[in-house]
N, C-alpha and C positions, 0 to 999 in steps of 0.2 A: 574181825568184825569191821564193817565199813563205818566211816566217820559218822554218817547220819544215824545209823542204828546205835552206835556207841553213845551219842548224846541222848537219844531217846531212852536208852537203858538207864542212864543216870536220872532222868526225869521220872521214869516209871517204876524202876526198881531201887533207885538210890545210888547204885554204883555198879561197876563192871570191873573186869580184870585190868583195865588200863584207864587212866584218867584222860578225858578229852581235853584238848587245848584250843585256845582261841587267841590268836595274835592279831587283834584288830588293826587295820591299816587303811589309809587312803589309797594305798597301792594294793589293789585287790588280787593281783598275781602273787604278791608276797603273802597276803592273808590266806589265800587258798592253798598255798604250798606248805605253809608252816604249821597249820593246825587243822582242826576238824569242823570249825564253824566259819561260815561266810556271811557277813553282814552287808545287805544292800540298802542304800539310802533312798527311802521314799519321801524325800523332803519336798516341800511345795516350792517349785521353781518360780511360781507367780509371785512369791513373797521374797525371793532372793535379793531383790534390789534394796530391801530394807537394810541389809547389812552394809550397803555401800552409800546409798543416798540418804538413808535415814528412814525410820518408820513413819507411817501416815499420821500417827497420833503423838509425835514427838513434841517436846517443848521447843518453842522458837528461841533463837539466841537472845539472851537477856530477859526472857519472859519469866515472871515470878510464878511460883507454884500455884497460888490461888487463881491467878489470871489464866494459867494453862488449864486448870481443872474447870473453870467456868466456861472457857471457850470450847473445850473438847466435846465433840459430838460424834458418837460411835457410828451413827447412820450416815451422816453427810460428809464427814472428813475423809472418807475413803469410798471409792466405787467398788463395792463388794462383788466378787465374781460369783458365778453359779457354783453349786457344789460339784457338778460334773466337771467344770473346768479345773477346779482345784485337784480333783482326783486325777484327771488326765495329766496334770502338770507334775505329778509324782511318778508316773510310770516310766518315763524314759530313763531317768537317773538310776532307778532300781534295776531295770533290765540291763543297762550297760554295766552295772556292777557285777551281776551274778550270772548272766547267760553264758559267758565264755567258759564258766567253770561248772556248769550244771551236771555234766557227766562224771564229775569227780565224786559224786555221792556225799557231798558235805551237808551239814545241817545248816539250812539257809534261813536267815532271819531278815524280815522286812522291818526296817526302822523308820518310825515316824516321830517327828517332834511334837510334843504335847502342847496343850493350850496355855499352860503357865509360861513356858519359854516363849511361845509365839506372842503372848501378851506383852512380855518384856521387849521382844524384838520389834513389835509394832511401835514402840516408843523410843527406839534407839536414835541417837544423834547421828549425823553423817560420819562416816569413818574418817578418822584423822590420818595424816600422812604415815604416822608410825604403825597404824593398823594395816596399811597396805604393805609396808616394809616387812612386817612380821606375820602377815596373813592372819590377823587376829580381829575379832569383832568386839565392840565395846557397847555396854549399855549401863544405865545409871540406876537400875531397879526402880524406874519411875512407876511401873505397874504396882509395885508394893506401896508406893506413896499414894497413888490413886485409890487403892483399897482403903486407906485410912481417911482420905479427904472426901471421897465421894463413892461410897460403896455401891450405889445403884449403877453409876456409869461403869465402874470397874467390872461388876458382875455381868452387866449386859455385854460388854466386850468379851469377857471370858467365855460366856455361854455361846456366843456367836462363833468364836474360834473353835470351841470344843465340838460343836455340831459339824463343822467341816472335818475335823480330825476323825470323828466317828465314821464319816463316809469313806475316808481314806482307809481306815481300818477294815471296814466292811468289804472294800475292794481287795485289800491285801489278803484277807482270810480266804478268799475264793481261789487264790492262785495255787495250783497244784504243787509248784516248786517251793512254796513257802511252808516251812515247818513251825515258825514262831513269829510273832510280831513283838518288836521291842519299842516301847514308848519312852522317849527321852524327854524328861520333864523335871529339871532341877528345881528344888524347893528348899534346900538346906545349905547353910554354911557349916564350918566345923564347930561352931558354938551353939547354933540354934536353928529352928526353922526360919526362913526368910520372911514368911508371911504369918499373919495372926492366926491364932488357933481356930477362931470361928471360920475362917476361910479354908484352912486345911481340912477341917472336919466336914464342913457343909458343902464345899465346892470341889476342892482337889480330890479328896477321897471319893466323893459322890461320882464325879466324872470318870475317875479311874476304875471304879466298879463297873460302870457302864461300858467302858472300853474293853475291859477284860471279859465281861460277859459276852460281848460281841465276838471277840477272838475265840473264846472257848466254845461258842455255839457251833463252830465248824471243826472242832477237834484240834485246833492249833494251840501251841503253848504261848503264854503271855509273859513277857519279860519287862521289867522296869529298869530303865537307866536313870539314876538319880545321884548326882554328885553330893558331896557334903556328908554330914553325920546323920544318917537316917535313924539312928537309935535314939536321938533326942526326943524327950517326952513320950517315949515308948512307941514311936511311929513305926518302927520296923515290925513290930508285932501286927499292926494293922495292915501294913503293906504285904507282909508274908501271908496273911489270911486271904488277900486279894489275888496276888500274883503267883505264878508258877516259879518264876526265877527273878533274881534281883542282881543288878550290876551297878557300880563296881565295888560296893562296900568300901567307899572312899574313907569315911570316918575321921581321918586325921592326917597330918603331914607324914610323908613316907619317903622323903628325899635323901635321907642318909640311912646307913645300915641300922644304926641305933633306933632311929625313928621308925623304920620299917618293922623292926622286931617288936616294938611297942604296938604298931598297927596290927601285926599278926595276933597279938593278945586281944586286941579290941575286937577283931573279927571273930575270933574263937569264942569270946564272951557273947557276942551277938548270936552266934549259932546256939550256944547253950540256952540263951534266953528264949529263943523261939522254937527250939527243937528242930525237927526235920521237915518243916512246912514248906520251905522254898529252896530251890537250887541256888547256890551262890555262884555267880560268875565273877571270880576274883582270884587273888593269890599272887599276881605278878605286878609289882610296882613299876609303872613305866618310867618313873623318875630314876629308879635304879638301873633299868635297862639302858637308859640314855646317859647316865652319869659316867663320864669317861674316867673319873678318878676312883671308881669302884671296880674292882677286878671280878672275874668270873667266880672265883671261890667264895668271896664274901656275898656276892649277889645270890648265888644258888643256896647259900646257907639260909637266907630268908625264906626262899620257896620251900625248902625242906622243913623249916620250922612251921610254916603254914600247914603243910600236909600232916605233920606230927600233931600239931595242936588242934586243928580242925577235924582231921581224919579224912578218909577217901570218899565218904558218902556225900551225896548231894552237892557236889562241887564240879564246876567246869573251870579248869585252871586257865585264867584269863588275865590279860593286861588290864590295868585300871583305866587306860585311855589309849587311843591310837597315838603314834609318834607325833611329836610336836612338829609344826611347820618347818620344812627344810631339814628334817631329820628322818631316818629310815632304819628299818631292821636290816637293811643291806650293809650298813656300816660294820666294819670288821669286828669291833668289840661287841656291838649290840648283837650281831648274828652269833657270835660265840656264846653269849648269854642265852639267847634263844635255843641254841643247840644243846646247851647244858640242861635246860629244862626238858627238851625232847629226850635226851639221854636219861634223865631222871624218871621219866614215865615209860621208858622202854622203846623209844623211837630212834631211828638212825639220824645222823646229822644230815643237813641239807645245805646246798649252796644257793645263792640268789644271783 
């Protein structure tokens, strides 16, 4: 069975005779060769500069919180683009990611960043030198602070960004090559939701229902990417009612074999709690893949336990994150671990 059909079988029937794999990577030639799923980034390039120069609603250096809140004006602090310009700015990156591999019959996912993350990005400070060195972005969760200090301004910004994202989703769902839309919208730490319950229930979930309804209106699958522990306060049940798939079931630390085995138990419990309502895209800790002190045998032990505890239904065996900056599945030990997973599901080894 071709990769695309295999993933559809997991979504429609729950399982097939082989588990599908997804080794997400910024190197799309690696991702396309190693697994069955290919993710294309439909990120808004018009807003990319926020990661470097800082967002338009950021606090000024030395500015006190209340001064910033008083000064912030959602309408005038930024020259808002048209919806069509935002949609157009997403197209190039996505097509560059997926078009070279279209004939491989992979399950193709269009990823868009959600309004919660963009709200935080819009308030990012300029990237420090260390951010350039390690290719990392920094924010201070200032949107979460704005929610507490001026709910009206925060929701005005959130709704404005969400309307843009909805138009991107409507564009993505019309593409014949797209099988699913993944909305990346972090809202949890390992200990709790980042945002207050009133916001999660009345804004976050409301907009995600709207997004998913738009995706499903054209028969595409809707996947949520949300780091942190989505089981807190029972939110995984609500999210599983909305979404067809959930990634990455991050839940807790998994950087050692012992921690990862505990994570397996947590993911398995989450499955028992929600039943078979959503496909889990999870099972392979990127921390273990890239930890050179962990050998292949110990690594694959964790993956085997995930399959034993969770079972083969409703799961796409996926890494929890793409490789860190300056790391790659092409590294000798990392590739050996990837090939161990491929062997586990009945696939041959590959080279990169």
